[in-house]
ROSE-4610 file (N, C-alpha, C; in Angstrom, 1 decimal, always signed):
// ROSE-4610
residu = [M/M/M/N/N/N/W/W/W/F/F/F/F/F/F/A/A/A/A/A/A/C/C/C/G/G/G/A/A/A/A/A/A/K/K/K/T/T/T/G/G/G/Q/Q/Q/R/R/R/R/R/R/K/K/K/R/R/R/R/R/R/R/R/R/D/D/D/E/E/E/E/E/E/N/N/N/P/P/P/V/V/V/N/N/N/H/H/H/P/P/P/L/L/L/V/V/V/I/I/I/G/G/G/Y/Y/Y/H/H/H/L/L/L/V/V/V/W/W/W/T/T/T/V/V/V/Y/Y/Y/G/G/G/T/T/T/W/W/W/L/L/L/P/P/P/N/N/N/D/D/D/P/P/P/R/R/R/G/G/G/S/S/S/G/G/G/S/S/S/R/R/R/T/T/T/V/V/V/E/E/E/S/S/S/A/A/A/S/S/S/L/L/L/A/A/A/E/E/E/L/L/L/G/G/G/N/N/N/V/V/V/H/H/H/H/H/H/G/G/G/R/R/R/K/K/K/K/K/K/I/I/I/Q/Q/Q/P/P/P/P/P/P/R/R/R/Y/Y/Y/E/E/E/V/V/V/R/R/R/E/E/E/F/F/F/Y/Y/Y/E/E/E/R/R/R/A/A/A/V/V/V/E/E/E/L/L/L/L/L/L/R/R/R/H/H/H/P/P/P/V/V/V/L/L/L/T/T/T/F/F/F/N/N/N/D/D/D/E/E/E/D/D/D/R/R/R/A/A/A/T/T/T/I/I/I/G/G/G/E/E/E/A/A/A/F/F/F/A/A/A/T/T/T/V/V/V/I/I/I/A/A/A/T/T/T/E/E/E/R/R/R/Y/Y/Y/T/T/T/C/C/C/Y/Y/Y/A/A/A/C/C/C/A/A/A/V/V/V/M/M/M/P/P/P/D/D/D/H/H/H/V/V/V/H/H/H/I/I/I/L/L/L/I/I/I/R/R/R/K/K/K/H/H/H/K/K/K/H/H/H/T/T/T/V/V/V/E/E/E/E/E/E/I/I/I/A/A/A/E/E/E/N/N/N/L/L/L/L/L/L/H/H/H/A/A/A/S/S/S/K/K/K/T/T/T/R/R/R/L/L/L/I/I/I/Q/Q/Q/A/A/A/K/K/K/R/R/R/R/R/R/E/E/E/P/P/P/G/G/G/H/H/H/P/P/P/I/I/I/W/W/W/V/V/V/G/G/G/G/G/G/T/T/T/P/P/P/W/W/W/G/G/G/D/D/D/F/F/F/L/L/L/D/D/D/H/H/H/P/P/P/D/D/D/D/D/D/V/V/V/R/R/R/R/R/R/V/V/V/I/I/I/G/G/G/Y/Y/Y/I/I/I/K/K/K/R/R/R/N/N/N/P/P/P/T/T/T/K/K/K/I/I/I/G/G/G/L/L/L/P/P/P/E/E/E/Q/Q/Q/K/K/K/W/W/W/P/P/P/F/F/F/V/V/V/L/L/L/A/A/A/Y/Y/Y/N/N/N/N/N/N/W/W/W/P/P/P/L/L/L/H/H/H/K/K/K/G/G/G/H/H/H/S/S/S/P/P/P/N/N/N/S/S/S/P/P/P/Y/Y/Y/A/A/A/R/R/R/R/R/R/L/L/L/R/R/R/E/E/E/L/L/L/G/G/G/R/R/R/Y/Y/Y]
num = [1/1/1/2/2/2/3/3/3/4/4/4/5/5/5/6/6/6/7/7/7/8/8/8/9/9/9/10/10/10/11/11/11/12/12/12/13/13/13/14/14/14/15/15/15/16/16/16/17/17/17/18/18/18/19/19/19/20/20/20/21/21/21/22/22/22/23/23/23/24/24/24/25/25/25/26/26/26/27/27/27/28/28/28/29/29/29/30/30/30/31/31/31/32/32/32/33/33/33/34/34/34/35/35/35/36/36/36/37/37/37/38/38/38/39/39/39/40/40/40/41/41/41/42/42/42/43/43/43/44/44/44/45/45/45/46/46/46/47/47/47/48/48/48/49/49/49/50/50/50/51/51/51/52/52/52/53/53/53/54/54/54/55/55/55/56/56/56/57/57/57/58/58/58/59/59/59/60/60/60/61/61/61/62/62/62/63/63/63/64/64/64/65/65/65/66/66/66/67/67/67/68/68/68/69/69/69/70/70/70/71/71/71/72/72/72/73/73/73/74/74/74/75/75/75/76/76/76/77/77/77/78/78/78/79/79/79/80/80/80/81/81/81/82/82/82/83/83/83/84/84/84/85/85/85/86/86/86/87/87/87/88/88/88/89/89/89/90/90/90/91/91/91/92/92/92/93/93/93/94/94/94/95/95/95/96/96/96/97/97/97/98/98/98/99/99/99/100/100/100/101/101/101/102/102/102/103/103/103/104/104/104/105/105/105/106/106/106/107/107/107/108/108/108/109/109/109/110/110/110/111/111/111/112/112/112/113/113/113/114/114/114/115/115/115/116/116/116/117/117/117/118/118/118/119/119/119/120/120/120/121/121/121/122/122/122/123/123/123/124/124/124/125/125/125/126/126/126/127/127/127/128/128/128/129/129/129/130/130/130/131/131/131/132/132/132/133/133/133/134/134/134/135/135/135/136/136/136/137/137/137/138/138/138/139/139/139/140/140/140/141/141/141/142/142/142/143/143/143/144/144/144/145/145/145/146/146/146/147/147/147/148/148/148/149/149/149/150/150/150/151/151/151/152/152/152/153/153/153/154/154/154/155/155/155/156/156/156/157/157/157/158/158/158/159/159/159/160/160/160/161/161/161/162/162/162/163/163/163/164/164/164/165/165/165/166/166/166/167/167/167/168/168/168/169/169/169/170/170/170/171/171/171/172/172/172/173/173/173/174/174/174/175/175/175/176/176/176/177/177/177/178/178/178/179/179/179/180/180/180/181/181/181/182/182/182/183/183/183/184/184/184/185/185/185/186/186/186/187/187/187/188/188/188/189/189/189/190/190/190/191/191/191/192/192/192/193/193/193/194/194/194/195/195/195/196/196/196/197/197/197/198/198/198/199/199/199/200/200/200/201/201/201/202/202/202/203/203/203/204/204/204/205/205/205/206/206/206/207/207/207/208/208/208/209/209/209/210/210/210/211/211/211/212/212/212/213/213/213/214/214/214/215/215/215/216/216/216/217/217/217/218/218/218/219/219/219/220/220/220/221/221/221/222/222/222/223/223/223/224/224/224/225/225/225/226/226/226/227/227/227/228/228/228/229/229/229/230/230/230/231/231/231/232/232/232/233/233/233/234/234/234/235/235/235/236/236/236/237/237/237/238/238/238/239/239/239/240/240/240/241/241/241]
x = [-88.2/-86.6/-87.1/-86.4/-86.5/-85.7/-86.3/-85.0/-85.5/-84.9/-84.8/-84.8/-85.5/-85.4/-84.0/-83.8/-82.9/-83.2/-82.3/-82.7/-83.3/-83.8/-84.7/-83.8/-84.2/-83.7/-82.3/-81.6/-80.1/-79.2/-79.9/-78.9/-79.3/-78.4/-79.1/-80.2/-81.2/-82.1/-81.5/-82.5/-82.2/-81.5/-81.2/-80.5/-81.3/-82.0/-82.8/-82.0/-82.4/-81.5/-82.2/-81.2/-81.8/-82.3/-83.6/-84.3/-83.5/-83.5/-82.4/-83.2/-84.3/-85.2/-84.3/-84.1/-83.1/-81.8/-81.3/-79.6/-79.8/-80.9/-80.6/-81.4/-81.9/-82.7/-84.4/-84.7/-86.3/-86.9/-87.0/-87.8/-87.9/-86.8/-86.5/-87.8/-88.2/-89.0/-90.9/-91.8/-93.2/-93.0/-94.2/-94.6/-94.8/-94.8/-95.0/-96.3/-96.9/-98.4/-98.7/-97.9/-98.5/-97.0/-97.5/-96.2/-96.7/-95.8/-95.8/-95.3/-95.6/-94.7/-94.7/-93.7/-93.2/-93.0/-93.1/-92.4/-92.4/-91.5/-91.6/-91.8/-91.8/-92.2/-90.6/-91.0/-89.1/-88.7/-87.5/-86.6/-86.6/-87.2/-87.5/-86.5/-85.9/-85.1/-83.8/-82.8/-81.6/-80.9/-79.9/-79.1/-78.0/-77.5/-77.0/-77.4/-78.7/-79.8/-78.4/-78.8/-78.0/-78.5/-79.9/-80.4/-80.0/-79.2/-79.0/-79.9/-79.5/-80.4/-80.3/-81.1/-80.7/-79.4/-79.3/-78.5/-76.7/-76.1/-74.7/-73.8/-74.2/-73.8/-74.4/-73.9/-74.9/-73.9/-75.3/-74.6/-74.6/-75.3/-75.0/-73.9/-73.0/-71.7/-71.9/-73.0/-73.3/-73.8/-75.0/-75.4/-74.3/-73.4/-72.5/-71.6/-71.7/-70.6/-71.5/-73.2/-73.9/-72.8/-72.6/-72.2/-71.9/-71.5/-71.2/-72.4/-72.4/-73.7/-73.5/-74.3/-74.3/-75.6/-75.1/-75.8/-76.7/-78.3/-78.7/-79.2/-80.1/-80.6/-79.3/-79.2/-78.3/-79.0/-77.8/-78.4/-78.5/-77.6/-78.0/-78.4/-79.5/-80.0/-79.4/-79.3/-79.0/-80.2/-79.8/-80.9/-81.7/-82.6/-83.7/-83.3/-82.6/-82.0/-80.6/-80.5/-79.1/-80.0/-80.9/-81.5/-82.3/-82.7/-83.6/-82.5/-81.2/-80.5/-80.0/-79.8/-79.5/-80.2/-81.7/-82.5/-82.7/-82.5/-82.6/-81.2/-80.2/-79.4/-79.4/-79.9/-80.3/-81.4/-82.2/-83.3/-83.2/-82.1/-81.5/-80.6/-80.6/-79.7/-80.4/-81.2/-82.6/-83.1/-83.0/-83.5/-85.0/-85.7/-87.3/-87.5/-88.2/-88.9/-89.5/-89.5/-90.1/-91.5/-92.6/-94.0/-94.7/-94.9/-95.7/-96.9/-98.0/-99.1/-99.8/-101.0/-101.9/-103.2/-104.3/-105.5/-106.3/-105.9/-106.8/-106.0/-104.4/-103.6/-103.9/-103.8/-103.8/-105.4/-106.5/-107.6/-107.5/-106.8/-106.4/-105.7/-104.8/-104.3/-104.7/-105.5/-106.4/-107.3/-108.0/-109.0/-108.3/-106.8/-106.2/-105.7/-105.4/-105.2/-106.3/-107.8/-109.1/-109.2/-108.7/-109.0/-108.3/-106.9/-105.8/-106.5/-106.6/-106.9/-108.3/-109.2/-110.5/-110.1/-109.3/-109.2/-108.3/-107.0/-106.1/-106.5/-107.8/-108.2/-107.2/-106.5/-105.7/-106.5/-105.9/-106.6/-105.6/-106.2/-105.8/-106.0/-105.3/-105.3/-105.3/-104.4/-103.8/-103.4/-103.6/-103.1/-103.2/-102.0/-101.9/-100.8/-101.7/-101.2/-100.6/-99.5/-98.9/-98.5/-98.2/-97.6/-96.4/-95.4/-94.3/-94.2/-94.9/-94.4/-95.8/-95.8/-97.2/-96.7/-97.8/-97.2/-99.0/-98.5/-99.9/-99.3/-100.5/-100.3/-101.2/-100.6/-101.3/-101.1/-102.2/-101.8/-100.8/-100.7/-99.8/-100.7/-100.2/-101.1/-100.4/-101.0/-100.3/-99.4/-99.5/-98.7/-97.5/-96.0/-94.9/-95.0/-94.3/-94.3/-93.8/-93.1/-92.4/-93.8/-94.4/-95.8/-97.0/-96.7/-97.8/-97.5/-95.9/-95.8/-95.9/-95.4/-95.6/-97.2/-97.6/-99.3/-99.8/-99.7/-100.0/-99.3/-97.8/-96.9/-97.5/-97.6/-98.1/-99.7/-100.4/-101.9/-101.8/-101.3/-101.5/-100.8/-99.5/-98.8/-99.9/-100.1/-101.1/-102.4/-102.8/-104.2/-103.8/-102.7/-102.2/-102.2/-101.7/-101.5/-102.8/-103.3/-105.1/-105.9/-105.4/-106.3/-105.9/-104.7/-103.9/-103.2/-103.0/-102.4/-101.0/-100.2/-99.0/-99.0/-97.6/-97.2/-96.8/-96.9/-96.8/-94.7/-94.0/-92.6/-92.1/-92.8/-92.6/-92.4/-91.1/-91.4/-92.2/-93.1/-93.6/-93.2/-92.8/-92.2/-90.8/-89.9/-88.6/-88.0/-87.3/-86.9/-86.5/-86.7/-86.1/-87.3/-86.9/-87.7/-88.3/-89.6/-90.0/-89.3/-89.4/-89.0/-90.1/-90.0/-91.0/-90.6/-91.5/-91.7/-92.0/-91.3/-92.2/-92.7/-94.0/-94.8/-95.1/-95.0/-94.9/-95.7/-96.6/-97.6/-98.4/-99.5/-100.8/-100.2/-99.3/-98.8/-98.4/-97.7/-96.7/-97.7/-99.0/-99.8/-100.6/-100.9/-101.7/-100.8/-99.4/-98.7/-98.5/-98.2/-98.1/-99.3/-100.7/-101.8/-101.7/-101.7/-101.4/-100.6/-99.3/-98.1/-98.8/-99.5/-99.6/-100.9/-101.9/-103.3/-102.6/-101.5/-100.9/-100.3/-100.0/-99.0/-99.5/-100.8/-101.5/-101.4/-101.8/-102.2/-100.8/-99.8/-98.6/-98.1/-98.5/-98.2/-99.4/-100.7/-101.6/-103.0/-102.8/-103.7/-104.8/-105.7/-107.0/-106.8/-107.3/-106.9/-107.7/-107.2/-107.4/-108.3/-109.3/-110.6/-110.9/-110.0/-110.0/-111.3/-112.0/-113.2/-112.5/-111.5/-110.7/-109.9/-109.6/-108.9/-110.1/-109.8/-110.8/-110.1/-111.1/-110.5/-109.9/-108.7/-107.9/-108.5/-108.9/-109.3/-108.9/-107.6/-106.6/-106.1/-106.3/-105.9/-104.5/-103.8/-104.4/-104.6/-104.6/-105.0/-106.7/-107.4/-108.7/-109.8/-111.0/-111.9/-112.1/-112.0/-112.5/-111.2/-110.1/-109.0/-108.4/-108.1/-107.7/-106.2/-106.1/-104.8/-103.8/-104.1/-103.6/-102.6/-103.3/-102.8/-101.1/-100.7/-99.2/-98.6/-99.4/-98.7/-98.8/-99.9/-100.4/-99.5/-99.2/-98.0/-96.8/-96.1/-95.1/-94.9/-96.0/-96.0/-96.1/-96.4/-96.6/-95.1/-94.6/-93.0/-92.2/-92.2/-91.8/-92.3/-93.3/-93.6/-94.6/-95.4/-95.8/-97.6/-97.9/-99.3/-100.0]
y = [+39.6/+39.9/+40.3/+40.4/+40.8/+41.7/+42.1/+43.3/+42.7/+43.0/+42.2/+43.5/+42.9/+43.9/+44.1/+45.2/+45.7/+45.0/+44.7/+44.2/+45.2/+44.6/+45.4/+46.2/+47.3/+48.6/+48.4/+47.8/+47.8/+47.7/+48.0/+48.3/+49.3/+49.6/+50.6/+50.1/+50.9/+50.6/+49.8/+48.6/+47.7/+48.4/+47.8/+48.5/+47.3/+48.0/+47.7/+47.1/+45.9/+45.1/+45.8/+45.6/+46.5/+45.0/+45.3/+44.2/+44.0/+42.5/+42.1/+43.0/+43.2/+43.9/+45.5/+45.8/+47.1/+46.9/+46.0/+45.7/+45.1/+44.7/+44.0/+44.6/+44.3/+45.0/+44.9/+46.1/+45.6/+45.1/+45.0/+44.6/+42.8/+42.6/+40.9/+40.1/+41.4/+40.9/+41.6/+40.9/+41.3/+42.6/+43.5/+44.4/+43.7/+44.7/+44.3/+44.2/+43.1/+43.6/+43.4/+43.1/+42.8/+42.6/+42.8/+42.8/+41.9/+41.1/+40.4/+40.6/+41.5/+41.8/+41.2/+41.2/+40.1/+41.5/+41.1/+42.2/+41.2/+41.4/+40.8/+41.8/+40.9/+41.6/+42.0/+43.2/+43.5/+42.5/+42.1/+41.2/+39.8/+39.8/+38.4/+37.6/+39.2/+39.1/+39.8/+39.6/+40.3/+40.4/+41.5/+41.5/+40.2/+39.7/+38.7/+37.2/+37.4/+35.9/+34.6/+33.6/+32.7/+32.2/+32.7/+32.4/+33.4/+34.5/+35.7/+37.0/+37.9/+39.2/+39.8/+41.5/+42.1/+43.4/+43.5/+44.6/+43.8/+44.9/+44.7/+45.0/+45.6/+45.9/+45.7/+45.4/+45.5/+46.4/+47.6/+48.6/+48.1/+47.2/+47.0/+46.0/+46.4/+45.6/+44.3/+44.3/+43.1/+42.1/+42.6/+41.6/+41.1/+42.1/+41.5/+40.3/+40.1/+39.1/+37.7/+37.8/+36.6/+36.0/+36.8/+35.9/+37.3/+36.4/+37.4/+37.8/+38.9/+39.1/+38.7/+37.9/+37.4/+38.2/+39.2/+40.1/+38.8/+39.0/+38.3/+36.6/+36.2/+34.8/+33.7/+33.0/+31.7/+30.7/+30.2/+29.3/+28.0/+27.6/+26.6/+26.9/+26.6/+27.1/+26.6/+27.2/+26.5/+25.5/+24.5/+23.5/+24.7/+24.6/+25.0/+25.4/+24.0/+24.4/+25.5/+25.6/+26.7/+28.2/+28.3/+29.7/+29.7/+28.8/+29.1/+29.3/+28.6/+29.4/+30.2/+31.0/+32.2/+33.2/+32.7/+33.9/+33.9/+32.7/+32.4/+33.3/+33.3/+34.3/+36.0/+36.0/+37.2/+38.3/+37.5/+38.0/+38.6/+38.1/+39.0/+40.5/+40.5/+41.9/+43.2/+42.4/+43.6/+44.5/+45.6/+47.0/+46.7/+46.0/+45.8/+44.5/+43.9/+42.4/+42.1/+41.2/+40.7/+39.8/+40.7/+40.6/+40.0/+38.9/+38.2/+38.7/+38.2/+38.6/+37.5/+37.3/+36.5/+36.9/+36.1/+36.0/+37.7/+38.3/+39.8/+40.7/+40.3/+41.1/+41.3/+39.7/+39.5/+40.4/+40.2/+40.7/+42.2/+42.9/+44.3/+44.8/+44.3/+44.5/+44.2/+43.2/+42.9/+44.1/+44.7/+45.9/+47.3/+47.3/+48.3/+48.3/+47.1/+47.0/+46.9/+46.4/+46.9/+48.5/+49.0/+50.7/+51.0/+50.6/+51.2/+50.9/+49.6/+49.0/+49.7/+50.0/+50.8/+51.9/+52.8/+54.5/+54.7/+53.7/+53.9/+53.2/+52.6/+51.7/+50.9/+50.2/+49.1/+47.8/+46.8/+45.4/+44.7/+43.9/+42.8/+41.1/+40.2/+39.0/+37.8/+38.3/+37.2/+38.0/+37.3/+38.2/+36.8/+37.0/+36.3/+36.7/+37.4/+37.6/+37.0/+36.5/+35.5/+35.7/+34.8/+35.4/+36.3/+36.3/+37.2/+37.8/+37.6/+38.5/+38.5/+39.0/+39.6/+38.9/+38.3/+38.3/+38.8/+39.9/+40.3/+40.4/+40.3/+40.6/+41.8/+42.7/+43.7/+44.1/+44.3/+44.8/+45.9/+45.9/+47.3/+48.6/+49.3/+50.7/+52.0/+52.7/+54.6/+54.8/+54.1/+54.2/+53.4/+53.5/+52.8/+51.9/+51.0/+49.6/+50.1/+51.2/+51.5/+52.4/+53.0/+53.5/+52.7/+51.6/+50.8/+50.1/+49.6/+49.1/+50.2/+51.3/+52.6/+52.5/+52.9/+52.9/+51.9/+50.6/+49.2/+49.3/+49.4/+49.1/+50.3/+51.5/+52.8/+52.6/+52.3/+52.0/+50.8/+49.8/+48.2/+49.1/+49.6/+50.2/+51.2/+51.9/+52.9/+52.3/+51.7/+50.8/+49.7/+49.1/+48.3/+49.3/+50.4/+51.4/+52.0/+51.9/+52.9/+51.9/+50.4/+49.3/+49.1/+49.6/+49.2/+47.7/+47.4/+45.9/+46.3/+47.2/+47.7/+49.3/+49.4/+50.5/+51.5/+52.7/+53.7/+53.4/+53.2/+53.4/+52.1/+51.0/+49.8/+49.3/+49.2/+48.9/+47.7/+47.5/+46.6/+45.7/+46.7/+45.8/+46.2/+45.5/+45.4/+46.9/+47.7/+48.8/+48.6/+49.3/+49.5/+49.0/+48.7/+48.6/+47.1/+46.3/+45.2/+44.4/+43.3/+42.2/+41.9/+42.1/+41.6/+41.1/+40.5/+39.8/+40.7/+40.9/+41.8/+40.6/+40.6/+39.3/+40.0/+39.3/+40.0/+38.7/+37.8/+37.2/+36.4/+36.2/+35.7/+34.3/+33.4/+32.3/+32.8/+33.5/+34.0/+34.3/+35.3/+35.6/+34.2/+33.7/+32.4/+31.6/+31.1/+30.4/+31.3/+32.4/+33.4/+33.3/+33.3/+33.4/+32.2/+30.9/+29.3/+29.6/+30.1/+29.8/+30.8/+31.9/+32.9/+32.2/+31.7/+31.2/+29.7/+29.4/+28.1/+28.1/+29.2/+29.9/+29.7/+30.1/+29.9/+28.4/+27.6/+26.1/+24.9/+25.9/+25.1/+25.1/+26.1/+26.3/+25.8/+25.6/+24.6/+25.6/+27.1/+28.2/+27.9/+28.3/+27.9/+29.2/+28.7/+29.6/+30.8/+31.7/+33.2/+33.8/+34.2/+35.2/+36.2/+36.9/+38.7/+39.4/+40.1/+40.6/+41.6/+41.8/+42.8/+41.9/+40.8/+40.2/+39.7/+39.7/+39.6/+38.4/+38.0/+36.4/+36.9/+36.2/+36.6/+36.4/+37.0/+37.2/+37.3/+36.6/+36.6/+38.0/+38.8/+40.4/+40.4/+40.9/+41.9/+40.9/+39.9/+38.6/+38.4/+39.0/+38.9/+38.7/+37.8/+37.6/+39.3/+39.6/+40.5/+41.7/+40.9/+42.4/+42.2/+43.9/+44.3/+43.4/+42.7/+42.0/+42.9/+44.5/+45.4/+46.0/+45.9/+46.4/+46.3/+47.6/+47.2/+46.1/+45.2/+44.3/+42.9/+42.9/+41.9/+41.9/+43.3/+43.2/+42.7/+43.5/+43.0/+41.2/+40.8/+39.2/+38.5/+39.3/+38.6/+38.7/+39.8/+40.0/+38.9/+38.6/+37.7/+36.2/+36.1/+34.4/+34.2/+34.9/+34.4/+34.6/+34.7/+35.1/+34.5]
z = [-71.5/-71.1/-69.5/-69.0/-67.1/-67.1/-65.4/-64.6/-63.2/-62.5/-61.1/-59.8/-58.8/-57.3/-57.3/-56.3/-55.8/-54.1/-53.4/-52.0/-51.4/-49.9/-49.2/-48.3/-48.6/-47.4/-47.1/-47.6/-47.5/-48.5/-49.6/-50.9/-51.8/-52.8/-53.5/-54.6/-55.2/-55.9/-56.9/-57.5/-58.7/-59.8/-60.8/-62.1/-62.9/-63.7/-64.7/-66.2/-66.3/-67.5/-68.6/-69.6/-70.8/-71.6/-72.0/-73.1/-74.0/-74.5/-75.6/-77.0/-77.1/-78.2/-78.3/-76.8/-77.3/-77.7/-77.8/-78.1/-79.4/-80.1/-81.4/-82.0/-83.6/-84.0/-83.9/-83.4/-82.9/-84.0/-85.2/-86.1/-86.2/-85.4/-85.1/-83.9/-83.5/-82.2/-82.6/-82.1/-81.9/-80.7/-81.1/-80.0/-78.8/-77.6/-76.4/-76.4/-75.9/-75.5/-74.0/-73.2/-71.5/-70.9/-69.6/-68.6/-67.5/-67.0/-66.0/-64.9/-63.8/-62.8/-61.3/-60.7/-59.7/-58.4/-57.5/-56.3/-55.0/-54.2/-53.0/-51.7/-50.3/-49.0/-48.7/-47.9/-47.2/-46.4/-46.9/-46.0/-46.7/-47.8/-48.6/-49.6/-49.9/-51.4/-51.3/-50.2/-50.0/-51.2/-51.4/-52.2/-52.8/-51.6/-51.6/-51.3/-51.5/-51.6/-52.2/-52.0/-52.6/-53.9/-54.5/-55.8/-56.7/-56.5/-57.4/-57.0/-57.2/-57.2/-58.3/-58.4/-59.3/-58.6/-57.3/-56.7/-57.2/-57.2/-57.4/-56.1/-55.0/-53.9/-52.7/-51.3/-50.2/-49.5/-49.0/-48.0/-47.2/-46.1/-44.8/-44.6/-43.8/-43.4/-42.9/-42.2/-41.1/-42.4/-43.4/-44.3/-45.1/-45.7/-46.7/-46.3/-44.7/-44.2/-44.7/-44.7/-44.9/-46.3/-47.2/-48.4/-49.5/-50.8/-52.0/-52.7/-53.5/-54.4/-55.9/-56.1/-57.5/-58.4/-59.2/-60.4/-61.0/-61.1/-61.9/-61.0/-61.7/-61.0/-61.3/-60.5/-60.7/-61.9/-62.6/-63.6/-62.6/-61.9/-61.0/-59.5/-59.2/-57.9/-56.8/-55.7/-54.4/-54.3/-53.2/-52.3/-51.4/-51.3/-50.5/-48.9/-48.4/-46.7/-47.1/-48.0/-47.9/-48.1/-48.6/-48.9/-47.7/-46.9/-45.6/-44.1/-44.9/-43.6/-43.6/-44.7/-45.1/-44.4/-44.6/-44.2/-42.6/-42.0/-40.7/-40.2/-40.4/-40.4/-40.2/-41.7/-42.3/-41.3/-41.0/-40.0/-38.9/-38.1/-37.0/-37.4/-38.7/-39.0/-39.5/-39.9/-40.6/-39.8/-40.1/-39.5/-38.6/-39.7/-39.3/-39.0/-38.5/-38.4/-40.0/-40.4/-41.9/-41.7/-42.2/-41.8/-43.2/-43.1/-44.3/-44.4/-45.3/-45.4/-45.0/-43.9/-43.8/-44.8/-44.8/-45.4/-46.0/-44.2/-44.4/-45.1/-44.9/-45.8/-47.0/-47.5/-49.1/-49.6/-48.8/-49.2/-49.5/-48.5/-48.3/-49.5/-50.0/-51.0/-52.2/-52.4/-53.6/-54.1/-52.7/-52.7/-53.4/-52.8/-53.5/-54.8/-55.3/-56.6/-57.7/-57.1/-57.3/-57.9/-57.0/-57.0/-58.2/-58.1/-59.3/-60.5/-60.5/-62.0/-62.4/-61.6/-62.3/-62.5/-61.6/-61.8/-63.1/-63.3/-64.0/-65.6/-65.4/-66.8/-67.1/-66.4/-66.6/-67.1/-67.8/-67.9/-67.4/-66.1/-65.6/-65.9/-66.2/-66.9/-65.9/-64.8/-63.7/-62.4/-61.4/-60.0/-59.2/-58.3/-57.3/-56.2/-55.2/-53.8/-52.8/-53.1/-51.8/-50.5/-49.8/-48.5/-48.5/-49.2/-49.4/-50.7/-51.7/-52.9/-53.6/-54.9/-55.5/-57.2/-57.8/-59.2/-60.1/-60.8/-61.7/-63.1/-63.9/-65.7/-66.1/-66.6/-66.8/-68.4/-69.4/-70.5/-70.9/-72.0/-72.2/-72.1/-71.7/-71.4/-71.7/-71.5/-72.0/-70.8/-69.7/-68.6/-68.9/-68.4/-68.5/-67.6/-67.7/-66.8/-65.2/-65.0/-64.1/-63.0/-64.2/-63.5/-63.2/-63.8/-63.6/-61.9/-61.9/-60.9/-59.8/-59.6/-59.0/-58.5/-59.3/-58.8/-57.9/-58.3/-57.5/-56.0/-56.2/-55.0/-54.0/-54.4/-53.7/-52.8/-53.7/-53.4/-52.5/-52.6/-51.6/-50.2/-50.3/-49.1/-48.2/-48.8/-48.1/-47.6/-48.4/-47.9/-46.7/-46.8/-45.7/-44.1/-44.3/-43.5/-42.8/-43.8/-43.4/-42.8/-43.3/-42.6/-41.3/-41.0/-39.6/-39.8/-41.1/-40.9/-41.0/-41.3/-40.9/-40.4/-39.7/-39.1/-40.2/-40.1/-41.1/-41.3/-40.5/-40.5/-40.9/-41.0/-41.4/-42.9/-43.3/-44.8/-45.6/-46.4/-46.9/-47.8/-48.7/-50.3/-50.3/-51.1/-51.1/-52.0/-51.7/-52.5/-53.9/-55.1/-55.9/-57.2/-58.1/-59.4/-59.1/-59.5/-59.8/-60.8/-60.6/-61.8/-62.9/-63.8/-64.9/-66.2/-66.6/-68.1/-69.2/-70.4/-71.1/-72.2/-72.5/-73.0/-74.2/-75.8/-76.6/-77.9/-77.2/-77.9/-77.0/-77.8/-77.0/-76.3/-77.0/-76.2/-75.1/-74.8/-73.6/-72.3/-72.8/-72.0/-71.6/-72.2/-71.7/-70.8/-71.1/-70.5/-69.0/-69.1/-67.8/-67.0/-67.6/-66.6/-65.9/-66.8/-65.9/-64.6/-65.1/-64.0/-62.8/-63.0/-61.9/-61.4/-62.0/-61.2/-60.3/-61.0/-60.0/-58.9/-58.6/-57.6/-56.2/-55.9/-54.6/-54.2/-55.2/-54.9/-54.8/-55.2/-55.2/-53.6/-52.7/-51.4/-50.5/-51.0/-50.1/-50.0/-50.5/-50.6/-51.7/-51.6/-52.5/-53.5/-54.9/-56.2/-55.6/-56.2/-55.7/-57.3/-56.7/-57.6/-57.3/-58.1/-58.2/-58.8/-58.7/-59.4/-60.4/-60.3/-61.4/-62.4/-62.3/-63.5/-64.3/-65.8/-67.0/-67.5/-68.2/-69.1/-70.4/-70.4/-71.6/-73.0/-74.0/-75.0/-76.3/-76.1/-77.1/-77.5/-77.3/-77.7/-77.8/-78.6/-79.8/-81.0/-80.8/-82.0/-81.7/-80.8/-80.5/-81.8/-81.8/-82.6/-83.2/-84.6/-85.0/-85.2/-84.9/-84.8/-86.3/-86.5/-88.0/-88.1/-89.3/-90.0/-90.4/-90.3/-91.1/-89.3/-88.2/-87.0/-87.3/-86.3/-86.3/-85.7/-84.9/-84.3/-85.1/-85.9/-86.9/-88.2/-88.2/-89.5/-89.0/-87.8/-87.4/-87.5/-86.8/-86.8/-87.9/-89.1/-90.6/-91.1/-90.7/-91.0/-90.4/-89.1/-88.5/-89.0/-89.7/-89.9/-88.9/-87.8/-86.7/-86.9/-87.9/-88.0/-88.7]
């Protein structure tokens, strides 16, 4: 299930979509075992983005003139040239320039992630720091998904400023809550790991190998797991164990 970003600096914070498992009988779903989080650079996903967004309004009158807001990602996506033309017009209307990440920036963000993951004892199975967005897969933790995202966002922003890669007054990330997938089966975890690993190479960057990323061991159905764990019992009830 997903929730989406709010727009960058020009809209109210994003409104989290309820997961379907909260709207239906929870026994129809396995327990959540991981989170695929995604967030974008300031200025790269506006409320009235032609592809759709997590916003319902545009607070900036000038940006509102660029087009209507479509809440949620559109089922039929616009052609790339339409999105490109939209941002060519939008960039002139933003309060701050859009700054994407180069190799040094991405390395700095990776260092910040490594510190947070070690300090908070998160388990990370995949990560891709792209020029204009981030993908990261974190195993379920005692922290809420919102707390995990906030820790990573805050640490990376702080590290970029300390390294003089960004000015303190310049927004780095899109405001609001990141988009995310709630993963509830090892098959989903493996699928997302592959997707994240392929992200850099799809745009000509080398595959990223971060020291804080661990090989996935099929948790919580890893070798030696208890067949009577709450997760295994739920899967058995669903006929998926």
